[in-house]
Structures are given as C-alpha cells and as structure tokens.
C-alpha beads as a LAMMPS data file, in Angstrom:
LAMMPS data file: protein, C-alpha beads

415 atoms
414 bonds

1 atom types
1 bond types

-500.0 500.0 xlo xhi
-500.0 500.0 ylo yhi
-500.0 500.0 zlo zhi

Masses

1 110.0

Atoms # bond

1 1 1 314.594 152.307 -276.883
2 1 1 317.214 153.685 -275.390
3 1 1 318.824 153.848 -271.845
4 1 1 319.918 156.517 -271.012
5 1 1 322.996 155.291 -272.197
6 1 1 322.893 152.914 -274.956
7 1 1 320.965 153.763 -278.245
8 1 1 319.290 150.821 -278.543
9 1 1 316.359 150.069 -281.199
10 1 1 316.059 146.953 -280.080
11 1 1 317.066 144.585 -277.279
12 1 1 316.723 140.468 -277.761
13 1 1 318.043 137.815 -275.647
14 1 1 320.602 135.094 -276.827
15 1 1 320.882 131.801 -275.019
16 1 1 323.499 130.203 -276.909
17 1 1 326.793 131.490 -278.525
18 1 1 325.226 130.004 -281.627
19 1 1 322.782 133.073 -280.887
20 1 1 325.181 135.802 -280.177
21 1 1 326.961 134.524 -283.803
22 1 1 323.958 134.649 -285.498
23 1 1 322.527 138.460 -283.990
24 1 1 326.116 139.705 -284.488
25 1 1 326.802 138.178 -288.283
26 1 1 323.130 140.250 -289.254
27 1 1 323.759 143.355 -287.819
28 1 1 327.476 143.177 -289.453
29 1 1 324.938 142.797 -292.962
30 1 1 323.494 145.709 -291.872
31 1 1 325.993 148.069 -290.393
32 1 1 324.184 147.935 -287.791
33 1 1 326.337 148.236 -283.803
34 1 1 325.464 145.736 -281.285
35 1 1 325.493 146.579 -277.312
36 1 1 326.283 143.373 -275.760
37 1 1 324.556 143.736 -272.623
38 1 1 325.206 141.381 -269.619
39 1 1 324.037 142.806 -265.891
40 1 1 323.302 146.299 -266.877
41 1 1 325.377 147.341 -263.947
42 1 1 327.983 149.292 -265.567
43 1 1 326.490 150.789 -268.724
44 1 1 327.614 154.168 -267.273
45 1 1 330.977 153.192 -268.200
46 1 1 332.669 154.267 -271.582
47 1 1 332.109 156.930 -273.925
48 1 1 328.643 158.292 -275.127
49 1 1 327.857 157.568 -278.293
50 1 1 325.154 158.423 -280.690
51 1 1 325.004 154.986 -283.454
52 1 1 322.106 153.583 -282.422
53 1 1 321.992 149.793 -282.689
54 1 1 321.061 145.982 -281.290
55 1 1 321.177 145.354 -277.669
56 1 1 321.744 142.218 -276.962
57 1 1 321.097 140.257 -273.588
58 1 1 323.419 137.578 -272.376
59 1 1 321.741 137.477 -268.961
60 1 1 320.162 133.737 -270.122
61 1 1 323.971 132.747 -271.105
62 1 1 324.445 131.795 -267.276
63 1 1 324.813 128.406 -266.995
64 1 1 327.476 126.231 -265.070
65 1 1 329.717 124.431 -268.048
66 1 1 332.173 122.784 -265.616
67 1 1 333.154 122.149 -262.142
68 1 1 335.708 120.116 -261.727
69 1 1 336.318 121.647 -257.778
70 1 1 339.345 119.809 -256.506
71 1 1 340.988 121.281 -259.843
72 1 1 340.177 124.734 -258.312
73 1 1 338.793 125.504 -261.432
74 1 1 334.684 126.632 -263.089
75 1 1 333.557 127.335 -266.456
76 1 1 330.214 129.285 -266.457
77 1 1 328.050 131.192 -268.640
78 1 1 329.181 135.185 -269.359
79 1 1 325.349 135.886 -268.125
80 1 1 325.989 134.152 -264.870
81 1 1 325.668 137.145 -261.679
82 1 1 328.775 136.862 -259.253
83 1 1 326.629 136.366 -256.953
84 1 1 325.644 133.523 -257.946
85 1 1 328.506 132.218 -258.536
86 1 1 329.608 132.470 -255.011
87 1 1 326.631 130.423 -254.064
88 1 1 327.750 128.108 -256.236
89 1 1 331.493 128.095 -255.369
90 1 1 330.835 128.794 -251.472
91 1 1 328.718 124.493 -251.603
92 1 1 332.729 123.828 -251.944
93 1 1 333.937 126.201 -249.532
94 1 1 335.619 128.185 -252.941
95 1 1 335.345 131.452 -254.020
96 1 1 336.184 134.053 -256.844
97 1 1 338.257 136.368 -254.735
98 1 1 336.895 139.617 -257.299
99 1 1 335.416 142.683 -255.610
100 1 1 333.532 143.952 -257.778
101 1 1 330.561 146.320 -257.815
102 1 1 326.434 144.923 -257.297
103 1 1 328.047 141.749 -257.295
104 1 1 323.935 140.773 -256.951
105 1 1 323.747 141.890 -260.387
106 1 1 326.892 141.619 -261.758
107 1 1 327.945 139.039 -264.665
108 1 1 330.791 137.289 -265.359
109 1 1 331.057 138.674 -268.957
110 1 1 330.602 142.299 -267.519
111 1 1 333.854 141.233 -264.998
112 1 1 335.832 140.497 -267.909
113 1 1 334.790 142.852 -270.225
114 1 1 335.364 146.410 -267.339
115 1 1 338.564 144.639 -265.340
116 1 1 336.711 146.958 -262.284
117 1 1 338.104 145.491 -259.562
118 1 1 338.020 146.112 -255.143
119 1 1 339.742 146.111 -251.855
120 1 1 341.103 142.562 -252.620
121 1 1 343.032 143.508 -254.958
122 1 1 345.670 144.456 -252.796
123 1 1 346.310 140.718 -252.130
124 1 1 344.395 138.401 -254.733
125 1 1 344.725 140.718 -258.228
126 1 1 342.292 141.179 -260.419
127 1 1 339.719 138.744 -262.545
128 1 1 342.850 138.952 -265.265
129 1 1 344.616 136.657 -262.777
130 1 1 341.947 134.251 -263.045
131 1 1 340.936 133.886 -266.329
132 1 1 341.984 130.208 -268.065
133 1 1 340.091 130.811 -270.620
134 1 1 336.577 131.664 -272.978
135 1 1 334.825 131.440 -275.626
136 1 1 333.798 134.245 -277.514
137 1 1 332.036 135.964 -280.880
138 1 1 334.140 138.579 -282.467
139 1 1 332.878 140.980 -284.981
140 1 1 332.435 138.601 -287.601
141 1 1 329.975 136.583 -286.287
142 1 1 332.827 133.818 -285.435
143 1 1 332.685 131.680 -282.143
144 1 1 336.725 131.053 -280.576
145 1 1 337.959 129.528 -277.754
146 1 1 341.501 130.405 -276.282
147 1 1 342.862 128.983 -273.292
148 1 1 342.255 126.271 -271.286
149 1 1 340.508 124.897 -268.532
150 1 1 343.271 123.759 -265.824
151 1 1 345.386 126.315 -264.252
152 1 1 348.438 124.636 -265.892
153 1 1 347.792 125.906 -269.390
154 1 1 348.991 128.272 -270.659
155 1 1 347.844 127.407 -274.423
156 1 1 346.395 130.820 -276.054
157 1 1 346.783 132.700 -272.188
158 1 1 347.072 135.656 -273.556
159 1 1 344.383 136.324 -275.812
160 1 1 341.616 136.295 -273.396
161 1 1 343.537 138.249 -271.578
162 1 1 343.724 141.183 -273.905
163 1 1 339.685 140.907 -274.247
164 1 1 339.935 142.071 -270.223
165 1 1 338.803 145.494 -270.235
166 1 1 337.760 146.380 -273.592
167 1 1 334.306 146.600 -272.693
168 1 1 332.801 144.276 -275.329
169 1 1 335.257 145.905 -278.183
170 1 1 336.236 143.655 -279.711
171 1 1 334.388 140.642 -278.923
172 1 1 331.683 139.232 -276.904
173 1 1 332.321 136.700 -274.591
174 1 1 329.719 134.051 -273.771
175 1 1 331.262 131.072 -271.404
176 1 1 334.339 131.348 -268.819
177 1 1 337.339 128.907 -267.179
178 1 1 338.159 130.444 -263.716
179 1 1 340.732 129.539 -261.379
180 1 1 339.456 129.837 -257.938
181 1 1 340.676 129.902 -254.467
182 1 1 339.359 128.420 -250.211
183 1 1 337.198 129.885 -248.780
184 1 1 338.945 131.988 -246.188
185 1 1 338.546 130.852 -242.498
186 1 1 338.348 133.979 -240.967
187 1 1 338.156 137.921 -241.946
188 1 1 338.905 140.712 -240.201
189 1 1 339.234 144.792 -240.833
190 1 1 340.610 147.243 -238.168
191 1 1 340.024 150.814 -238.507
192 1 1 341.465 153.273 -238.044
193 1 1 340.113 157.169 -237.720
194 1 1 342.086 159.728 -239.027
195 1 1 342.561 163.143 -237.873
196 1 1 345.224 164.271 -240.617
197 1 1 345.226 162.463 -244.002
198 1 1 349.050 162.721 -243.978
199 1 1 349.217 160.603 -241.174
200 1 1 348.331 157.572 -243.616
201 1 1 352.111 157.864 -244.833
202 1 1 353.310 157.283 -241.877
203 1 1 351.430 154.542 -240.640
204 1 1 351.798 152.695 -244.090
205 1 1 355.314 153.168 -244.215
206 1 1 355.246 151.393 -240.630
207 1 1 353.168 148.804 -241.789
208 1 1 355.165 148.131 -244.634
209 1 1 358.458 147.304 -242.973
210 1 1 356.537 144.880 -240.551
211 1 1 355.651 141.621 -240.832
212 1 1 351.873 142.478 -241.085
213 1 1 350.658 141.432 -244.460
214 1 1 347.334 142.498 -244.989
215 1 1 344.829 141.667 -247.941
216 1 1 343.368 144.759 -248.636
217 1 1 344.551 148.859 -247.819
218 1 1 341.230 150.904 -247.777
219 1 1 341.871 154.506 -247.000
220 1 1 338.667 156.851 -246.885
221 1 1 338.087 160.496 -246.845
222 1 1 335.818 163.197 -247.524
223 1 1 332.452 163.637 -247.603
224 1 1 331.304 160.413 -246.708
225 1 1 327.547 160.098 -245.517
226 1 1 326.633 159.810 -241.712
227 1 1 325.865 156.356 -242.368
228 1 1 328.407 154.947 -243.496
229 1 1 329.742 152.154 -242.659
230 1 1 333.347 153.253 -243.359
231 1 1 332.745 156.791 -240.817
232 1 1 334.313 155.984 -237.961
233 1 1 334.318 157.478 -234.279
234 1 1 332.523 161.102 -234.347
235 1 1 332.455 161.523 -238.152
236 1 1 334.502 164.511 -238.140
237 1 1 338.210 162.356 -239.036
238 1 1 339.867 163.691 -242.255
239 1 1 340.299 160.067 -243.312
240 1 1 339.398 156.630 -242.112
241 1 1 342.324 154.015 -243.177
242 1 1 340.703 150.197 -243.312
243 1 1 343.252 146.713 -242.842
244 1 1 341.808 143.821 -243.886
245 1 1 342.920 140.431 -242.870
246 1 1 341.897 137.045 -244.457
247 1 1 343.586 133.112 -243.490
248 1 1 343.277 130.937 -240.923
249 1 1 341.751 132.043 -237.291
250 1 1 345.257 132.045 -235.583
251 1 1 346.463 134.021 -238.078
252 1 1 344.081 136.371 -238.525
253 1 1 344.304 137.282 -234.919
254 1 1 348.000 137.604 -234.660
255 1 1 347.992 139.803 -237.680
256 1 1 345.248 141.779 -236.038
257 1 1 347.153 141.978 -233.365
258 1 1 350.541 143.347 -235.065
259 1 1 348.426 145.815 -236.896
260 1 1 346.573 147.082 -233.756
261 1 1 350.018 147.625 -231.419
262 1 1 351.850 149.511 -234.768
263 1 1 348.308 151.781 -235.404
264 1 1 348.629 152.285 -231.191
265 1 1 352.337 153.200 -232.085
266 1 1 351.272 156.165 -234.108
267 1 1 349.061 157.028 -231.710
268 1 1 345.555 156.144 -233.490
269 1 1 343.286 153.572 -230.911
270 1 1 342.079 151.244 -234.022
271 1 1 338.749 149.789 -233.991
272 1 1 338.372 146.161 -235.135
273 1 1 335.482 144.583 -236.894
274 1 1 335.354 140.522 -237.207
275 1 1 331.857 139.805 -236.261
276 1 1 330.377 138.161 -240.210
277 1 1 327.575 139.821 -240.458
278 1 1 328.647 143.361 -239.281
279 1 1 332.252 142.505 -241.358
280 1 1 330.428 141.355 -244.352
281 1 1 328.479 144.383 -245.249
282 1 1 331.815 146.587 -244.606
283 1 1 333.604 143.946 -247.060
284 1 1 330.540 145.035 -249.340
285 1 1 330.419 148.230 -249.195
286 1 1 334.458 148.486 -250.268
287 1 1 333.616 146.391 -252.797
288 1 1 330.414 148.447 -254.203
289 1 1 331.468 151.745 -253.590
290 1 1 332.031 152.859 -257.891
291 1 1 328.973 152.226 -258.248
292 1 1 326.336 155.089 -259.042
293 1 1 324.633 156.303 -256.133
294 1 1 321.459 157.409 -257.377
295 1 1 322.169 160.975 -257.625
296 1 1 323.730 163.114 -260.405
297 1 1 327.400 161.801 -260.031
298 1 1 330.455 162.075 -261.839
299 1 1 332.840 159.042 -260.607
300 1 1 336.762 159.111 -261.570
301 1 1 339.513 156.035 -261.455
302 1 1 343.052 157.309 -260.763
303 1 1 346.482 154.973 -260.593
304 1 1 349.388 156.532 -259.271
305 1 1 352.394 155.409 -257.386
306 1 1 351.522 153.825 -254.148
307 1 1 353.211 156.218 -251.980
308 1 1 352.012 159.367 -253.869
309 1 1 348.252 157.716 -252.773
310 1 1 347.415 160.499 -250.273
311 1 1 348.945 163.068 -251.897
312 1 1 346.623 162.307 -254.999
313 1 1 343.553 161.674 -253.111
314 1 1 343.942 165.873 -250.670
315 1 1 344.739 166.957 -254.452
316 1 1 341.090 165.391 -255.736
317 1 1 339.673 166.334 -252.482
318 1 1 340.384 170.312 -253.704
319 1 1 338.542 169.629 -256.196
320 1 1 334.761 169.835 -254.333
321 1 1 334.577 169.413 -250.741
322 1 1 331.990 167.149 -251.061
323 1 1 333.304 164.485 -252.785
324 1 1 333.558 161.102 -251.755
325 1 1 337.518 159.314 -251.733
326 1 1 338.205 155.911 -251.268
327 1 1 341.905 154.603 -252.301
328 1 1 343.178 150.741 -252.408
329 1 1 346.225 152.075 -251.433
330 1 1 347.870 150.071 -251.399
331 1 1 347.823 149.143 -255.067
332 1 1 347.888 153.442 -255.565
333 1 1 344.182 153.101 -256.770
334 1 1 341.602 156.360 -256.101
335 1 1 337.759 156.443 -256.937
336 1 1 336.341 159.335 -256.209
337 1 1 333.077 160.115 -255.932
338 1 1 331.813 163.995 -257.047
339 1 1 328.484 165.672 -257.042
340 1 1 327.871 167.024 -260.137
341 1 1 325.163 168.248 -262.504
342 1 1 325.293 167.153 -266.576
343 1 1 326.963 170.404 -267.730
344 1 1 329.550 169.882 -265.697
345 1 1 330.853 166.162 -265.743
346 1 1 333.740 167.155 -268.795
347 1 1 335.210 170.235 -267.566
348 1 1 335.266 168.248 -263.712
349 1 1 336.748 165.120 -265.134
350 1 1 339.363 167.251 -267.407
351 1 1 340.079 168.989 -264.123
352 1 1 340.536 165.899 -261.824
353 1 1 342.878 164.500 -264.675
354 1 1 344.674 167.669 -264.137
355 1 1 344.827 167.115 -260.221
356 1 1 346.571 163.937 -260.761
357 1 1 349.295 164.534 -263.282
358 1 1 351.673 165.850 -260.787
359 1 1 351.678 162.891 -258.760
360 1 1 352.898 160.495 -261.744
361 1 1 348.681 159.534 -262.238
362 1 1 346.518 159.058 -265.037
363 1 1 342.642 158.503 -264.189
364 1 1 339.146 157.672 -266.280
365 1 1 335.887 158.121 -265.569
366 1 1 334.166 155.181 -264.409
367 1 1 330.667 157.017 -264.411
368 1 1 328.200 160.596 -265.144
369 1 1 324.952 161.228 -265.748
370 1 1 323.671 160.502 -268.999
371 1 1 322.739 164.021 -270.105
372 1 1 326.372 164.624 -269.642
373 1 1 327.117 162.281 -272.741
374 1 1 330.895 162.847 -271.939
375 1 1 333.023 161.516 -275.618
376 1 1 335.800 159.953 -275.596
377 1 1 338.626 162.120 -274.522
378 1 1 337.005 163.180 -271.724
379 1 1 336.279 159.472 -270.505
380 1 1 339.701 157.712 -271.056
381 1 1 342.128 160.998 -271.587
382 1 1 344.089 161.839 -274.750
383 1 1 345.313 159.713 -277.407
384 1 1 348.819 157.986 -276.411
385 1 1 350.954 156.195 -278.755
386 1 1 349.609 152.555 -277.130
387 1 1 346.392 153.770 -279.234
388 1 1 347.560 152.985 -282.859
389 1 1 348.711 149.105 -281.898
390 1 1 345.219 148.922 -280.410
391 1 1 343.651 150.112 -283.665
392 1 1 345.077 147.521 -285.535
393 1 1 344.271 145.391 -282.814
394 1 1 340.183 146.205 -283.342
395 1 1 340.267 146.039 -286.823
396 1 1 341.733 142.108 -286.380
397 1 1 338.806 141.331 -284.241
398 1 1 335.782 144.131 -285.454
399 1 1 336.909 144.872 -289.021
400 1 1 333.158 146.841 -289.198
401 1 1 333.600 148.249 -286.122
402 1 1 330.072 147.297 -284.725
403 1 1 331.124 146.140 -281.577
404 1 1 329.973 148.825 -279.239
405 1 1 331.291 151.985 -281.274
406 1 1 332.895 154.818 -279.621
407 1 1 332.230 153.381 -276.213
408 1 1 336.141 152.413 -276.123
409 1 1 339.585 154.371 -276.462
410 1 1 338.963 153.686 -280.053
411 1 1 338.706 157.506 -281.585
412 1 1 335.404 155.812 -284.293
413 1 1 332.945 153.274 -283.758
414 1 1 334.395 151.781 -287.319
415 1 1 338.342 152.100 -287.995

Bonds

1 1 1 2
2 1 2 3
3 1 3 4
4 1 4 5
5 1 5 6
6 1 6 7
7 1 7 8
8 1 8 9
9 1 9 10
10 1 10 11
11 1 11 12
12 1 12 13
13 1 13 14
14 1 14 15
15 1 15 16
16 1 16 17
17 1 17 18
18 1 18 19
19 1 19 20
20 1 20 21
21 1 21 22
22 1 22 23
23 1 23 24
24 1 24 25
25 1 25 26
26 1 26 27
27 1 27 28
28 1 28 29
29 1 29 30
30 1 30 31
31 1 31 32
32 1 32 33
33 1 33 34
34 1 34 35
35 1 35 36
36 1 36 37
37 1 37 38
38 1 38 39
39 1 39 40
40 1 40 41
41 1 41 42
42 1 42 43
43 1 43 44
44 1 44 45
45 1 45 46
46 1 46 47
47 1 47 48
48 1 48 49
49 1 49 50
50 1 50 51
51 1 51 52
52 1 52 53
53 1 53 54
54 1 54 55
55 1 55 56
56 1 56 57
57 1 57 58
58 1 58 59
59 1 59 60
60 1 60 61
61 1 61 62
62 1 62 63
63 1 63 64
64 1 64 65
65 1 65 66
66 1 66 67
67 1 67 68
68 1 68 69
69 1 69 70
70 1 70 71
71 1 71 72
72 1 72 73
73 1 73 74
74 1 74 75
75 1 75 76
76 1 76 77
77 1 77 78
78 1 78 79
79 1 79 80
80 1 80 81
81 1 81 82
82 1 82 83
83 1 83 84
84 1 84 85
85 1 85 86
86 1 86 87
87 1 87 88
88 1 88 89
89 1 89 90
90 1 90 91
91 1 91 92
92 1 92 93
93 1 93 94
94 1 94 95
95 1 95 96
96 1 96 97
97 1 97 98
98 1 98 99
99 1 99 100
100 1 100 101
101 1 101 102
102 1 102 103
103 1 103 104
104 1 104 105
105 1 105 106
106 1 106 107
107 1 107 108
108 1 108 109
109 1 109 110
110 1 110 111
111 1 111 112
112 1 112 113
113 1 113 114
114 1 114 115
115 1 115 116
116 1 116 117
117 1 117 118
118 1 118 119
119 1 119 120
120 1 120 121
121 1 121 122
122 1 122 123
123 1 123 124
124 1 124 125
125 1 125 126
126 1 126 127
127 1 127 128
128 1 128 129
129 1 129 130
130 1 130 131
131 1 131 132
132 1 132 133
133 1 133 134
134 1 134 135
135 1 135 136
136 1 136 137
137 1 137 138
138 1 138 139
139 1 139 140
140 1 140 141
141 1 141 142
142 1 142 143
143 1 143 144
144 1 144 145
145 1 145 146
146 1 146 147
147 1 147 148
148 1 148 149
149 1 149 150
150 1 150 151
151 1 151 152
152 1 152 153
153 1 153 154
154 1 154 155
155 1 155 156
156 1 156 157
157 1 157 158
158 1 158 159
159 1 159 160
160 1 160 161
161 1 161 162
162 1 162 163
163 1 163 164
164 1 164 165
165 1 165 166
166 1 166 167
167 1 167 168
168 1 168 169
169 1 169 170
170 1 170 171
171 1 171 172
172 1 172 173
173 1 173 174
174 1 174 175
175 1 175 176
176 1 176 177
177 1 177 178
178 1 178 179
179 1 179 180
180 1 180 181
181 1 181 182
182 1 182 183
183 1 183 184
184 1 184 185
185 1 185 186
186 1 186 187
187 1 187 188
188 1 188 189
189 1 189 190
190 1 190 191
191 1 191 192
192 1 192 193
193 1 193 194
194 1 194 195
195 1 195 196
196 1 196 197
197 1 197 198
198 1 198 199
199 1 199 200
200 1 200 201
201 1 201 202
202 1 202 203
203 1 203 204
204 1 204 205
205 1 205 206
206 1 206 207
207 1 207 208
208 1 208 209
209 1 209 210
210 1 210 211
211 1 211 212
212 1 212 213
213 1 213 214
214 1 214 215
215 1 215 216
216 1 216 217
217 1 217 218
218 1 218 219
219 1 219 220
220 1 220 221
221 1 221 222
222 1 222 223
223 1 223 224
224 1 224 225
225 1 225 226
226 1 226 227
227 1 227 228
228 1 228 229
229 1 229 230
230 1 230 231
231 1 231 232
232 1 232 233
233 1 233 234
234 1 234 235
235 1 235 236
236 1 236 237
237 1 237 238
238 1 238 239
239 1 239 240
240 1 240 241
241 1 241 242
242 1 242 243
243 1 243 244
244 1 244 245
245 1 245 246
246 1 246 247
247 1 247 248
248 1 248 249
249 1 249 250
250 1 250 251
251 1 251 252
252 1 252 253
253 1 253 254
254 1 254 255
255 1 255 256
256 1 256 257
257 1 257 258
258 1 258 259
259 1 259 260
260 1 260 261
261 1 261 262
262 1 262 263
263 1 263 264
264 1 264 265
265 1 265 266
266 1 266 267
267 1 267 268
268 1 268 269
269 1 269 270
270 1 270 271
271 1 271 272
272 1 272 273
273 1 273 274
274 1 274 275
275 1 275 276
276 1 276 277
277 1 277 278
278 1 278 279
279 1 279 280
280 1 280 281
281 1 281 282
282 1 282 283
283 1 283 284
284 1 284 285
285 1 285 286
286 1 286 287
287 1 287 288
288 1 288 289
289 1 289 290
290 1 290 291
291 1 291 292
292 1 292 293
293 1 293 294
294 1 294 295
295 1 295 296
296 1 296 297
297 1 297 298
298 1 298 299
299 1 299 300
300 1 300 301
301 1 301 302
302 1 302 303
303 1 303 304
304 1 304 305
305 1 305 306
306 1 306 307
307 1 307 308
308 1 308 309
309 1 309 310
310 1 310 311
311 1 311 312
312 1 312 313
313 1 313 314
314 1 314 315
315 1 315 316
316 1 316 317
317 1 317 318
318 1 318 319
319 1 319 320
320 1 320 321
321 1 321 322
322 1 322 323
323 1 323 324
324 1 324 325
325 1 325 326
326 1 326 327
327 1 327 328
328 1 328 329
329 1 329 330
330 1 330 331
331 1 331 332
332 1 332 333
333 1 333 334
334 1 334 335
335 1 335 336
336 1 336 337
337 1 337 338
338 1 338 339
339 1 339 340
340 1 340 341
341 1 341 342
342 1 342 343
343 1 343 344
344 1 344 345
345 1 345 346
346 1 346 347
347 1 347 348
348 1 348 349
349 1 349 350
350 1 350 351
351 1 351 352
352 1 352 353
353 1 353 354
354 1 354 355
355 1 355 356
356 1 356 357
357 1 357 358
358 1 358 359
359 1 359 360
360 1 360 361
361 1 361 362
362 1 362 363
363 1 363 364
364 1 364 365
365 1 365 366
366 1 366 367
367 1 367 368
368 1 368 369
369 1 369 370
370 1 370 371
371 1 371 372
372 1 372 373
373 1 373 374
374 1 374 375
375 1 375 376
376 1 376 377
377 1 377 378
378 1 378 379
379 1 379 380
380 1 380 381
381 1 381 382
382 1 382 383
383 1 383 384
384 1 384 385
385 1 385 386
386 1 386 387
387 1 387 388
388 1 388 389
389 1 389 390
390 1 390 391
391 1 391 392
392 1 392 393
393 1 393 394
394 1 394 395
395 1 395 396
396 1 396 397
397 1 397 398
398 1 398 399
399 1 399 400
400 1 400 401
401 1 401 402
402 1 402 403
403 1 403 404
404 1 404 405
405 1 405 406
406 1 406 407
407 1 407 408
408 1 408 409
409 1 409 410
410 1 410 411
411 1 411 412
412 1 412 413
413 1 413 414
414 1 414 415
C-alpha cells in the first residue's frame, strides 16, 4: 500500500491521543515503523525510506478544544486543516499569520512537523513563534503535554519548540495551542519588474534605509509560467520584486506611496495590487510556490545571508535555464524549482548545495520525484556536529527508532 513516498503496509485512522498511543505501542511491540500522516501535502519532504510500516492518519483529530478569542489563543486537534482553522479564526476577525503551502489540505500538526513558512515570515516569523503548547505521543506510546494555553505561560515552552521541524521523528503531535493575531484592516502588494536581477540589491538597500516596513519582500526570477500572477509586464523581465503591506487603511496607503516613490527613483514603475480578490490570489501563489506542481520537479530551499540573496539566486539559475526561484529576500530564504527527471535529482541537489556554499548558505531538498529515492545526505546535506546532540534527543523520545525512520537527519531509523 505504498503511496510512492512512504512504504506503508496499511493506514489506520486515529480519533484521539489514546488511539495514537495504542497504535504506537502496538507498532513498537512488533518493531514496526510508524508514519504519521496529516493532510498528505508534504509526503515528498524528507529522505526516502525502505522500512515498511504503519501509516497513522491524524485527519480525524480535527476538533476545536478551546478558543478564548479575547486571549488571542486557540487549541485544536493536530488534524485540523489550516484552511478550516483560518475560517474558524475569521469569525472572530483573527488569523494565524503563517503561510503554509496548500493550506486547504495542510494540517496544523503537519505545519509544526515541517516548519514550512512563506512570504509573511519577514514580519511575522514562523509557526515556532506562535506555538504555546502541545500534546503528543512519543516513540514509546506515552502521551505527554508541554507548554500552556496562555501567551505569558513559559513553562515547558522549549519542548514544543523542539518538535517544530522534526518531521514527526521525535513524537506524534495530537493537539496544538497557538497564539493568533487580529486580521489587518487592509492588505496590498506592490510589484516591480526588474530588467536586471542585480537591481534588486540597490532597490532593497534603499527600502531598508527608508521608513517603509513591508510584511513581505519577495523576489521572483527564472522561467516562471506565462500565466503566473508573479510575472509582470511582457514577461521579459529578469526578475519581479513584490512588497507586501498590511495594517490599517491609512498605514497601508502611506507605506505603498513611500515604497512606490522609492521604486520610481530607481527607474522602476511599480504595479499596485490592492483588490481583495487579486491580492488574495497573489498571496496564495506566493505561499504555494514550494508545493509540487505535478511535473517531475526537484524543489530546493536554501538559506543564505539576506545580503547574498540575489547572488545565490543567480548561482542557482545557472544550474538550469528552466529553474523557477522565489526568494523571501528579507530573510535570505530561497526556494528553487528545477525540472528534473528522477535519475538526475541526486546530482542536481548536490549542485544546488554547492552553488549556494560561496554565499555562506546551506540547502535542503523540499521535494523530489518519488522514483528518485534520495537518501539522507542528498536531502539534508553532510552530517554536522549538531547531529550527535540530535541523535541523543532522538533516543530519549523514540528509543526504538520507529517514528518516521530514515526520513529526517538521523543516519539510521533505529539509533
């Protein structure tokens, strides 16, 4: 019953933390692997594993446990989709300002496990910054809770943050408490076509020195599809710079005017998108960029110093003329999509890693064709000294090594 990415022998649903714990204990007694599955949007993320095991669906853990809206916190089951959470929060004019690809299907627990983030990361951070507490099941089948349900409660706060981005290899998250924010009154995006990608450096430098404070700074480059909302003008530009603004109507209007004036001083005529429908589509396009597009694609995320973003983008573009790149330029995060047959994925991943090394960066594979079967080093890069510390933590949480074995940074499934 393998789905192409996970070698699951069967997939069973869990409707409570107790059911998750029982399934993990049963798998442990049989020395069988356990693969937690939320919205199934990030199954391509992580190294290939050949260890057959149990698929554990968390989709039914989707209830609302607590929502004291005036406290700006919410507690939900890990299987609730981010789309459903968004609808729930909008009823109180609130939101979780973290952009996750395919939010209609992606789950809260999956967002914690992958730590994916998008354009608003520049202003609002990642889900790690909003995680107050959680309930989870470790590799021994023990249920534990950490953190709290109030913003000022710091008790056990480090433990929830430790699980963020661990790809379900330390514990299976069953419930999450998050801090939320009010919905801004207005939102707008200002786009600029760049004849030369290098012009983004001077334009960004001028914005940093100005009073303009965007919530997102996005630089798109490469062979973007002609129908992409990210393309500006006649589509011949080397790159497109998008600045996102949110806040009160008056603040957004003032910020847009200031940013537009700065663009014009650099010889670039900006395009304003502030209609709710068009702006919403563009925000979704930016957030969904890392998602698999249905074609044989290798998607790589690189992290560099923000000042080296353009240089890193140029290096990645040299690897393949068909590449598409979106940079969270304010954070130095680049997401590059390469057309890639399965037999070329490992070599191209290594080349991408080497391409960003001169800029002081590092890279990891977000997704690759299932047939490529990339191993741990191809996905995550060479092991570092920090791996020894992480492996000790893994042994504490998952002594038998049954949780997502082989998919994360650990050299083997069983420590």
